N, C-alpha and C positions, 0 to 999 in steps of 0.2 A: 906173474904167479898164477897158479891154478886155482880153480874153484869147482866145487861139486855141490849138487843139490841132493840131499838125502831124502828119499821118497819111500812111502809105504803105500803101494798102489798109486793112486792119483793124489794122495795127501802129502804135502811137503812137510817133512819132519824137521828139517833144518838145512843150513848151508855151512859148508866147510870152505875156509879161505886159507890156502897155503901161505905160511910166512917163512918157512925154512924147511930144508931137507936134511935129515940126519939118517943117512942110509942104514937100513932100507925103509925108513919111515918118512912120511910126509907129515910135518908138524903144522897144525891148522888151528885157526880161530874157529870156534863153533858159534853160530847164531841160530838159536831155536826158531822153529817155525810153528805153524798151527797144530801139527800133529805131535809135537815133542812130548807133551805131558803124558800121552798114552804109552810112550816107550821109555821115558826117563827112568822109571824105577828099575827096569832091567839093566840099563847101562850102569846105574848106580850100584846095583847088586854085584855086577862084575867088577866094578872099580873097588868094591869093598873086599874082594877076595885078595888077601894079602898074606904074606908069610908062607910057611911051608904048605905045599899041596903035593905030597910025595907021589900019589897015584894019579894026580891031575883031575880027580873027580870034581872038585869044586869049580875049577875053571871050565871043565867040559859041560857041567850042568848049566852054568851061566851062559856059555856060548850056545848051547842047544836051545835055550829059551829065546835068545836073540835071533837065532837062525829061523825059528818058527814065525817070526814077524814078516819075513819076506821083504826085507829092506833092500833098496837098490840105490846106487850112487850114479847120478847123471852128470858127467863132466860138462862144464859150461861151454867148452869148445865144440860140443856136438858129437864127440866120440861116443862109441857104444857104451851103454850103461854097464855097471859092474854089479854083480849080486854080492851083497855083503855076507861075509863068512863063508863064501865059496870062492869068489874071485879076488877077495880082499878081506883084510881084517881091520875092523874099525873099533877104536876105543874112544869114548867121550867121557870127559870128567870136567864138569863145570863148563867154562867157556873155551876149553881146549880139546882138541881131538888129535889122535894119532892114527894115521892111515898107512897100511902096508899092502901094496898090490904086487 
């Protein structure tokens, strides 16, 4: 199974550990790291966007704020890092994450 380190600069935000693939998503366990509390409110705000969003404005605003964090995913196998919300989409809710690359 794959694993990634979620980083904000040189601060580890957390770790994703794949447990299943549900194409096109990697389903992962999420283990918070030292930098999690600084970004947690923005992931929670996006998770709270539910129901109709006809023009996509609510989702777009939540993603825009997350993009501004400059988060990257570093695969444990040494492959090149991915820029979150450019090279992949990442949703974290509690101890679960969904990754689409």
